[in-house]
N, CA, C and O atoms as a Tripos MOL2 file, in Angstrom:
@<TRIPOS>MOLECULE
protein
  224   223    56     0     0
PROTEIN
NO_CHARGES

@<TRIPOS>ATOM
      1 N          36.4440   20.1300   17.6500 N.3       1 MET1
      2 CA         35.1170   20.3510   18.1980 C.3       1 MET1
      3 C          34.0230   19.8800   17.2320 C.2       1 MET1
      4 O          33.0450   19.2540   17.6400 O.2       1 MET1
      5 N          34.2100   20.1940   15.9460 N.am      2 VAL2
      6 CA         33.2290   19.7910   14.9390 C.3       2 VAL2
      7 C          33.1950   18.2730   14.8150 C.2       2 VAL2
      8 O          32.1290   17.6850   14.6310 O.2       2 VAL2
      9 N          34.3560   17.6390   14.9160 N.am      3 LEU3
     10 CA         34.4180   16.1750   14.8150 C.3       3 LEU3
     11 C          33.6490   15.5110   15.9580 C.2       3 LEU3
     12 O          32.9610   14.5120   15.7490 O.2       3 LEU3
     13 N          33.7670   16.0630   17.1560 N.am      4 ILE4
     14 CA         33.0350   15.5110   18.3080 C.3       4 ILE4
     15 C          31.5290   15.6630   18.0980 C.2       4 ILE4
     16 O          30.7640   14.7480   18.4010 O.2       4 ILE4
     17 N          31.1040   16.8160   17.5820 N.am      5 LEU5
     18 CA         29.6760   17.0200   17.3140 C.3       5 LEU5
     19 C          29.1710   16.0690   16.2320 C.2       5 LEU5
     20 O          28.0530   15.5640   16.3300 O.2       5 LEU5
     21 N          29.9740   15.8200   15.2070 N.am      6 LEU6
     22 CA         29.5690   14.8760   14.1590 C.3       6 LEU6
     23 C          29.4610   13.4540   14.6980 C.2       6 LEU6
     24 O          28.5380   12.7250   14.3360 O.2       6 LEU6
     25 N          30.3820   13.0600   15.5470 N.am      7 VAL7
     26 CA         30.3280   11.7210   16.1490 C.3       7 VAL7
     27 C          29.0960   11.5960   17.0520 C.2       7 VAL7
     28 O          28.4100   10.5740   17.0310 O.2       7 VAL7
     29 N          28.8230   12.6250   17.8360 N.am      8 LEU8
     30 CA         27.6410   12.5890   18.6950 C.3       8 LEU8
     31 C          26.3530   12.5700   17.8710 C.2       8 LEU8
     32 O          25.4010   11.8750   18.2250 O.2       8 LEU8
     33 N          26.3210   13.3240   16.7820 N.am      9 LEU9
     34 CA         25.1510   13.3160   15.9060 C.3       9 LEU9
     35 C          24.9560   11.9510   15.2630 C.2       9 LEU9
     36 O          23.8300   11.4630   15.1640 O.2       9 LEU9
     37 N          26.0430   11.3360   14.8280 N.am     10 LEU10
     38 CA         25.9660    9.9960   14.2460 C.3      10 LEU10
     39 C          25.4660    8.9800   15.2690 C.2      10 LEU10
     40 O          24.6430    8.1220   14.9500 O.2      10 LEU10
     41 N          25.9670    9.0810   16.5050 N.am     11 ALA11
     42 CA         25.5120    8.1710   17.5550 C.3      11 ALA11
     43 C          24.0290    8.3740   17.8370 C.2      11 ALA11
     44 O          23.3030    7.4040   18.0540 O.2      11 ALA11
     45 N          23.5750    9.6170   17.8370 N.am     12 LEU12
     46 CA         22.1540    9.8980   18.0740 C.3      12 LEU12
     47 C          21.2860    9.3450   16.9460 C.2      12 LEU12
     48 O          20.2200    8.7820   17.1970 O.2      12 LEU12
     49 N          21.7410    9.5060   15.7060 N.am     13 ILE13
     50 CA         20.9790    8.9880   14.5640 C.3      13 ILE13
     51 C          20.9130    7.4640   14.6080 C.2      13 ILE13
     52 O          19.8520    6.8810   14.3870 O.2      13 ILE13
     53 N          22.0350    6.8240   14.8900 N.am     14 LEU14
     54 CA         22.0390    5.3550   14.9460 C.3      14 LEU14
     55 C          21.2000    4.8330   16.1040 C.2      14 LEU14
     56 O          20.5470    3.7980   15.9720 O.2      14 LEU14
     57 N          21.2050    5.5300   17.2370 N.am     15 PHE15
     58 CA         20.3610    5.1310   18.3620 C.3      15 PHE15
     59 C          18.8900    5.2570   17.9860 C.2      15 PHE15
     60 O          18.0860    4.3760   18.2890 O.2      15 PHE15
     61 N          18.5450    6.3520   17.3290 N.am     16 GLY16
     62 CA         17.1590    6.5500   16.8950 C.3      16 GLY16
     63 C          16.7150    5.4960   15.8960 C.2      16 GLY16
     64 O          15.5940    4.9930   15.9700 O.2      16 GLY16
     65 N          17.6090    5.1600   14.9500 N.am     17 ALA17
     66 CA         17.2780    4.1360   13.9540 C.3      17 ALA17
     67 C          17.1160    2.7730   14.6250 C.2      17 ALA17
     68 O          16.2180    2.0090   14.2710 O.2      17 ALA17
     69 N          17.9750    2.4700   15.5820 N.am     18 GLY18
     70 CA         17.8520    1.1860   16.2850 C.3      18 GLY18
     71 C          16.5620    1.0960   17.0710 C.2      18 GLY18
     72 O          15.9160    0.0480   17.0890 O.2      18 GLY18
     73 N          16.1790    2.1850   17.7230 N.am     19 PHE19
     74 CA         14.9190    2.2000   18.4690 C.3      19 PHE19
     75 C          13.7340    2.0450   17.5290 C.2      19 PHE19
     76 O          12.7970    1.3040   17.8250 O.2      19 PHE19
     77 N          13.7710    2.7470   16.3850 N.am     20 ALA20
     78 CA         12.6740    2.6600   15.4220 C.3      20 ALA20
     79 C          12.5630    1.2460   14.8550 C.2      20 ALA20
     80 O          11.4580    0.7340   14.6760 O.2      20 ALA20
     81 N          13.6950    0.6160   14.5730 N.am     21 LEU21
     82 CA         13.6520   -0.7430   14.0390 C.3      21 LEU21
     83 C          13.1130   -1.7210   15.0710 C.2      21 LEU21
     84 O          12.4010   -2.6620   14.7190 O.2      21 LEU21
     85 N          13.4440   -1.5090   16.3470 N.am     22 LYS22
     86 CA         12.9140   -2.3830   17.3890 C.3      22 LYS22
     87 C          11.4020   -2.2360   17.5030 C.2      22 LYS22
     88 O          10.6880   -3.2260   17.6640 O.2      22 LYS22
     89 N          10.9120   -0.9960   17.4190 N.am     23 VAL23
     90 CA          9.4670   -0.7520   17.4620 C.3      23 VAL23
     91 C           8.7900   -1.3980   16.2520 C.2      23 VAL23
     92 O           7.7140   -1.9800   16.3840 O.2      23 VAL23
     93 N           9.4130   -1.2990   15.0760 N.am     24 LEU24
     94 CA          8.8320   -1.9020   13.8830 C.3      24 LEU24
     95 C           8.7810   -3.4260   13.9900 C.2      24 LEU24
     96 O           7.8400   -4.0450   13.4940 O.2      24 LEU24
     97 N           9.7780   -4.0380   14.6280 N.am     25 TRP25
     98 CA          9.7340   -5.4880   14.8350 C.3      25 TRP25
     99 C           8.5520   -5.8770   15.7180 C.2      25 TRP25
    100 O           7.8880   -6.8780   15.4510 O.2      25 TRP25
    101 N           8.2760   -5.0880   16.7830 N.am     26 TRP26
    102 CA          7.1420   -5.3870   17.6610 C.3      26 TRP26
    103 C           5.8220   -5.2170   16.9170 C.2      26 TRP26
    104 O           4.8970   -6.0060   17.1060 O.2      26 TRP26
    105 N           5.7290   -4.1820   16.0650 N.am     27 ILE27
    106 CA          4.5040   -3.9850   15.2760 C.3      27 ILE27
    107 C           4.3140   -5.1410   14.3030 C.2      27 ILE27
    108 O           3.1990   -5.6370   14.1390 O.2      27 ILE27
    109 N           5.3930   -5.5730   13.6580 N.am     28 ALA28
    110 CA          5.3040   -6.7010   12.7240 C.3      28 ALA28
    111 C           4.8830   -7.9760   13.4450 C.2      28 ALA28
    112 O           4.1150   -8.7690   12.8990 O.2      28 ALA28
    113 N           5.3680   -8.1810   14.6470 N.am     29 LEU29
    114 CA          4.9760   -9.3590   15.4210 C.3      29 LEU29
    115 C           3.4950   -9.3060   15.7870 C.2      29 LEU29
    116 O           2.8070  -10.3250   15.7230 O.2      29 LEU29
    117 N           3.0020   -8.1370   16.1680 N.am     30 ALA30
    118 CA          1.5790   -7.9900   16.5030 C.3      30 ALA30
    119 C           0.7070   -8.2370   15.2770 C.2      30 ALA30
    120 O          -0.3330   -8.8870   15.3820 O.2      30 ALA30
    121 N           1.1160   -7.7270   14.1160 N.am     31 VAL31
    122 CA          0.3490   -7.9540   12.8880 C.3      31 VAL31
    123 C           0.3460   -9.4320   12.5330 C.2      31 VAL31
    124 O          -0.6770   -9.9540   12.0890 O.2      31 VAL31
    125 N           1.4590  -10.1130   12.7190 N.am     32 LEU32
    126 CA          1.5260  -11.5460   12.4360 C.3      32 LEU32
    127 C           0.5850  -12.3350   13.3420 C.2      32 LEU32
    128 O          -0.0830  -13.2630   12.8860 O.2      32 LEU32
    129 N           0.5290  -11.9690   14.6220 N.am     33 VAL33
    130 CA         -0.3670  -12.6570   15.5560 C.3      33 VAL33
    131 C          -1.8300  -12.4460   15.1560 C.2      33 VAL33
    132 O          -2.6260  -13.3840   15.1730 O.2      33 VAL33
    133 N          -2.1780  -11.2020   14.7960 N.am     34 VAL34
    134 CA         -3.5550  -10.9260   14.3710 C.3      34 VAL34
    135 C          -3.8800  -11.6910   13.0980 C.2      34 VAL34
    136 O          -4.9870  -12.2100   12.9560 O.2      34 VAL34
    137 N          -2.9430  -11.7660   12.1820 N.am     35 TRP35
    138 CA         -3.1550  -12.4870   10.9360 C.3      35 TRP35
    139 C          -3.3690  -13.9810   11.1920 C.2      35 TRP35
    140 O          -4.2590  -14.5930   10.6000 O.2      35 TRP35
    141 N          -2.5500  -14.5690   12.0790 N.am     36 LEU36
    142 CA         -2.7160  -15.9850   12.3990 C.3      36 LEU36
    143 C          -4.0270  -16.2470   13.1350 C.2      36 LEU36
    144 O          -4.6900  -17.2530   12.8810 O.2      36 LEU36
    145 N          -4.4060  -15.3490   14.0430 N.am     37 LEU37
    146 CA         -5.6850  -15.5030   14.7310 C.3      37 LEU37
    147 C          -6.8450  -15.4170   13.7460 C.2      37 LEU37
    148 O          -7.8570  -16.0940   13.9240 O.2      37 LEU37
    149 N          -6.7100  -14.6000   12.7220 N.am     38 GLY38
    150 CA         -7.7410  -14.5080   11.6940 C.3      38 GLY38
    151 C          -7.9360  -15.8310   10.9810 C.2      38 GLY38
    152 O          -9.0650  -16.1770   10.6340 O.2      38 GLY38
    153 N          -6.8810  -16.5710   10.7580 N.am     39 PHE39
    154 CA         -7.0230  -17.8850   10.1480 C.3      39 PHE39
    155 C          -7.6850  -18.8780   11.0930 C.2      39 PHE39
    156 O          -8.4250  -19.7590   10.6530 O.2      39 PHE39
    157 N          -7.4240  -18.7400   12.3830 N.am     40 LEU40
    158 CA         -7.9870  -19.6930   13.3430 C.3      40 LEU40
    159 C          -9.4710  -19.4480   13.6000 C.2      40 LEU40
    160 O         -10.2190  -20.4030   13.8070 O.2      40 LEU40
    161 N          -9.9080  -18.2080   13.5930 N.am     41 VAL41
    162 CA        -11.2950  -17.8890   13.9410 C.3      41 VAL41
    163 C         -12.0680  -17.3150   12.7630 C.2      41 VAL41
    164 O         -12.9950  -16.5290   12.9580 O.2      41 VAL41
    165 N         -11.7050  -17.6920   11.5620 N.am     42 ARG42
    166 CA        -12.4260  -17.1640   10.4030 C.3      42 ARG42
    167 C         -13.8350  -17.7430   10.3560 C.2      42 ARG42
    168 O         -14.0850  -18.8760   10.7670 O.2      42 ARG42
    169 N         -14.7300  -16.9350    9.8480 N.am     43 GLY43
    170 CA        -16.1220  -17.3570    9.7730 C.3      43 GLY43
    171 C         -16.3870  -18.2490    8.5850 C.2      43 GLY43
    172 O         -15.5760  -18.3250    7.6620 O.2      43 GLY43
    173 N         -17.5270  -18.9290    8.6060 N.am     44 THR44
    174 CA        -17.9250  -19.8010    7.4880 C.3      44 THR44
    175 C         -19.1920  -19.2690    6.8470 C.2      44 THR44
    176 O         -20.0630  -20.0430    6.4500 O.2      44 THR44
    177 N         -19.3010  -17.9440    6.7430 N.am     45 SER45
    178 CA        -20.5350  -17.3440    6.2370 C.3      45 SER45
    179 C         -20.4720  -17.0420    4.7560 C.2      45 SER45
    180 O         -21.3020  -16.2760    4.2670 O.2      45 SER45
    181 N         -19.5410  -17.5990    4.0260 N.am     46 ALA46
    182 CA        -19.4480  -17.3430    2.5890 C.3      46 ALA46
    183 C         -20.2810  -18.3780    1.8300 C.2      46 ALA46
    184 O         -20.5290  -19.4770    2.3280 O.2      46 ALA46
    185 N         -20.7050  -18.0180    0.6330 N.am     47 ALA47
    186 CA        -21.5400  -18.9160   -0.1680 C.3      47 ALA47
    187 C         -20.7600  -20.1270   -0.6550 C.2      47 ALA47
    188 O         -21.3450  -21.1820   -0.8970 O.2      47 ALA47
    189 N         -19.4520  -19.9900   -0.8000 N.am     48 GLY48
    190 CA        -18.6380  -21.0900   -1.2900 C.3      48 GLY48
    191 C         -18.3830  -22.1560   -0.2490 C.2      48 GLY48
    192 O         -17.7870  -23.1850   -0.5680 O.2      48 GLY48
    193 N         -18.8100  -21.9510    0.9750 N.am     49 GLY49
    194 CA        -18.6000  -22.9310    2.0170 C.3      49 GLY49
    195 C         -17.3950  -22.6030    2.8870 C.2      49 GLY49
    196 O         -17.4350  -22.7750    4.1060 O.2      49 GLY49
    197 N         -16.3530  -22.1430    2.2730 N.am     50 ARG50
    198 CA        -15.1450  -21.8060    3.0420 C.3      50 ARG50
    199 C         -15.0000  -20.2890    3.1030 C.2      50 ARG50
    200 O         -14.6570  -19.6500    2.1080 O.2      50 ARG50
    201 N         -15.2600  -19.7280    4.2550 N.am     51 GLY51
    202 CA        -15.2560  -18.2780    4.3940 C.3      51 GLY51
    203 C         -13.8880  -17.7080    4.6700 C.2      51 GLY51
    204 O         -12.9750  -18.4070    5.1100 O.2      51 GLY51
    205 N         -13.7660  -16.4390    4.4060 N.am     52 ARG52
    206 CA        -12.5280  -15.7260    4.6950 C.3      52 ARG52
    207 C         -12.8370  -14.5720    5.6160 C.2      52 ARG52
    208 O         -13.9160  -13.9830    5.5420 O.2      52 ARG52
    209 N         -11.9020  -14.2440    6.4850 N.am     53 TRP53
    210 CA        -12.1150  -13.1560    7.4390 C.3      53 TRP53
    211 C         -11.7440  -11.8110    6.8540 C.2      53 TRP53
    212 O         -11.9770  -10.7770    7.4810 O.2      53 TRP53
    213 N         -11.1680  -11.8070    5.6590 N.am     54 TYR54
    214 CA        -10.8400  -10.5470    5.0060 C.3      54 TYR54
    215 C         -11.6770  -10.4210    3.7360 C.2      54 TYR54
    216 O         -12.2470  -11.4060    3.2680 O.2      54 TYR54
    217 N         -11.7520   -9.2210    3.1810 N.am     55 LYS55
    218 CA        -12.6490   -8.9550    2.0590 C.3      55 LYS55
    219 C         -12.0580   -9.2950    0.7080 C.2      55 LYS55
    220 O         -12.8100   -9.6190   -0.2110 O.2      55 LYS55
    221 N         -10.7490   -9.2370    0.5430 N.am     56 TRP56
    222 CA        -10.1670   -9.4440   -0.7790 C.3      56 TRP56
    223 C          -9.7060  -10.8200   -0.9040 C.2      56 TRP56
    224 O          -9.1810  -11.2030   -1.9500 O.2      56 TRP56
@<TRIPOS>BOND
     1     1     2 1
     2     2     3 1
     3     3     4 2
     4     3     5 am
     5     5     6 1
     6     6     7 1
     7     7     8 2
     8     7     9 am
     9     9    10 1
    10    10    11 1
    11    11    12 2
    12    11    13 am
    13    13    14 1
    14    14    15 1
    15    15    16 2
    16    15    17 am
    17    17    18 1
    18    18    19 1
    19    19    20 2
    20    19    21 am
    21    21    22 1
    22    22    23 1
    23    23    24 2
    24    23    25 am
    25    25    26 1
    26    26    27 1
    27    27    28 2
    28    27    29 am
    29    29    30 1
    30    30    31 1
    31    31    32 2
    32    31    33 am
    33    33    34 1
    34    34    35 1
    35    35    36 2
    36    35    37 am
    37    37    38 1
    38    38    39 1
    39    39    40 2
    40    39    41 am
    41    41    42 1
    42    42    43 1
    43    43    44 2
    44    43    45 am
    45    45    46 1
    46    46    47 1
    47    47    48 2
    48    47    49 am
    49    49    50 1
    50    50    51 1
    51    51    52 2
    52    51    53 am
    53    53    54 1
    54    54    55 1
    55    55    56 2
    56    55    57 am
    57    57    58 1
    58    58    59 1
    59    59    60 2
    60    59    61 am
    61    61    62 1
    62    62    63 1
    63    63    64 2
    64    63    65 am
    65    65    66 1
    66    66    67 1
    67    67    68 2
    68    67    69 am
    69    69    70 1
    70    70    71 1
    71    71    72 2
    72    71    73 am
    73    73    74 1
    74    74    75 1
    75    75    76 2
    76    75    77 am
    77    77    78 1
    78    78    79 1
    79    79    80 2
    80    79    81 am
    81    81    82 1
    82    82    83 1
    83    83    84 2
    84    83    85 am
    85    85    86 1
    86    86    87 1
    87    87    88 2
    88    87    89 am
    89    89    90 1
    90    90    91 1
    91    91    92 2
    92    91    93 am
    93    93    94 1
    94    94    95 1
    95    95    96 2
    96    95    97 am
    97    97    98 1
    98    98    99 1
    99    99   100 2
   100    99   101 am
   101   101   102 1
   102   102   103 1
   103   103   104 2
   104   103   105 am
   105   105   106 1
   106   106   107 1
   107   107   108 2
   108   107   109 am
   109   109   110 1
   110   110   111 1
   111   111   112 2
   112   111   113 am
   113   113   114 1
   114   114   115 1
   115   115   116 2
   116   115   117 am
   117   117   118 1
   118   118   119 1
   119   119   120 2
   120   119   121 am
   121   121   122 1
   122   122   123 1
   123   123   124 2
   124   123   125 am
   125   125   126 1
   126   126   127 1
   127   127   128 2
   128   127   129 am
   129   129   130 1
   130   130   131 1
   131   131   132 2
   132   131   133 am
   133   133   134 1
   134   134   135 1
   135   135   136 2
   136   135   137 am
   137   137   138 1
   138   138   139 1
   139   139   140 2
   140   139   141 am
   141   141   142 1
   142   142   143 1
   143   143   144 2
   144   143   145 am
   145   145   146 1
   146   146   147 1
   147   147   148 2
   148   147   149 am
   149   149   150 1
   150   150   151 1
   151   151   152 2
   152   151   153 am
   153   153   154 1
   154   154   155 1
   155   155   156 2
   156   155   157 am
   157   157   158 1
   158   158   159 1
   159   159   160 2
   160   159   161 am
   161   161   162 1
   162   162   163 1
   163   163   164 2
   164   163   165 am
   165   165   166 1
   166   166   167 1
   167   167   168 2
   168   167   169 am
   169   169   170 1
   170   170   171 1
   171   171   172 2
   172   171   173 am
   173   173   174 1
   174   174   175 1
   175   175   176 2
   176   175   177 am
   177   177   178 1
   178   178   179 1
   179   179   180 2
   180   179   181 am
   181   181   182 1
   182   182   183 1
   183   183   184 2
   184   183   185 am
   185   185   186 1
   186   186   187 1
   187   187   188 2
   188   187   189 am
   189   189   190 1
   190   190   191 1
   191   191   192 2
   192   191   193 am
   193   193   194 1
   194   194   195 1
   195   195   196 2
   196   195   197 am
   197   197   198 1
   198   198   199 1
   199   199   200 2
   200   199   201 am
   201   201   202 1
   202   202   203 1
   203   203   204 2
   204   203   205 am
   205   205   206 1
   206   206   207 1
   207   207   208 2
   208   207   209 am
   209   209   210 1
   210   210   211 1
   211   211   212 2
   212   211   213 am
   213   213   214 1
   214   214   215 1
   215   215   216 2
   216   215   217 am
   217   217   218 1
   218   218   219 1
   219   219   220 2
   220   219   221 am
   221   221   222 1
   222   222   223 1
   223   223   224 2
@<TRIPOS>SUBSTRUCTURE
     1 MET1         2 RESIDUE 1 A MET
     2 VAL2         6 RESIDUE 1 A VAL
     3 LEU3        10 RESIDUE 1 A LEU
     4 ILE4        14 RESIDUE 1 A ILE
     5 LEU5        18 RESIDUE 1 A LEU
     6 LEU6        22 RESIDUE 1 A LEU
     7 VAL7        26 RESIDUE 1 A VAL
     8 LEU8        30 RESIDUE 1 A LEU
     9 LEU9        34 RESIDUE 1 A LEU
    10 LEU10       38 RESIDUE 1 A LEU
    11 ALA11       42 RESIDUE 1 A ALA
    12 LEU12       46 RESIDUE 1 A LEU
    13 ILE13       50 RESIDUE 1 A ILE
    14 LEU14       54 RESIDUE 1 A LEU
    15 PHE15       58 RESIDUE 1 A PHE
    16 GLY16       62 RESIDUE 1 A GLY
    17 ALA17       66 RESIDUE 1 A ALA
    18 GLY18       70 RESIDUE 1 A GLY
    19 PHE19       74 RESIDUE 1 A PHE
    20 ALA20       78 RESIDUE 1 A ALA
    21 LEU21       82 RESIDUE 1 A LEU
    22 LYS22       86 RESIDUE 1 A LYS
    23 VAL23       90 RESIDUE 1 A VAL
    24 LEU24       94 RESIDUE 1 A LEU
    25 TRP25       98 RESIDUE 1 A TRP
    26 TRP26      102 RESIDUE 1 A TRP
    27 ILE27      106 RESIDUE 1 A ILE
    28 ALA28      110 RESIDUE 1 A ALA
    29 LEU29      114 RESIDUE 1 A LEU
    30 ALA30      118 RESIDUE 1 A ALA
    31 VAL31      122 RESIDUE 1 A VAL
    32 LEU32      126 RESIDUE 1 A LEU
    33 VAL33      130 RESIDUE 1 A VAL
    34 VAL34      134 RESIDUE 1 A VAL
    35 TRP35      138 RESIDUE 1 A TRP
    36 LEU36      142 RESIDUE 1 A LEU
    37 LEU37      146 RESIDUE 1 A LEU
    38 GLY38      150 RESIDUE 1 A GLY
    39 PHE39      154 RESIDUE 1 A PHE
    40 LEU40      158 RESIDUE 1 A LEU
    41 VAL41      162 RESIDUE 1 A VAL
    42 ARG42      166 RESIDUE 1 A ARG
    43 GLY43      170 RESIDUE 1 A GLY
    44 THR44      174 RESIDUE 1 A THR
    45 SER45      178 RESIDUE 1 A SER
    46 ALA46      182 RESIDUE 1 A ALA
    47 ALA47      186 RESIDUE 1 A ALA
    48 GLY48      190 RESIDUE 1 A GLY
    49 GLY49      194 RESIDUE 1 A GLY
    50 ARG50      198 RESIDUE 1 A ARG
    51 GLY51      202 RESIDUE 1 A GLY
    52 ARG52      206 RESIDUE 1 A ARG
    53 TRP53      210 RESIDUE 1 A TRP
    54 TYR54      214 RESIDUE 1 A TYR
    55 LYS55      218 RESIDUE 1 A LYS
    56 TRP56      222 RESIDUE 1 A TRP
């Protein structure tokens, strides 16, 4: 009985980890798209001539 509960717990943990990793991949993809769009639509309002869309 304990072995069945341990196997079910392991399956639940692995399912949760797989779901979390899939969500993290989608978040990483969204951040990459925003980052690339920032390069495409960056402003030219800096004194050096070439502006950056981020502060650092």
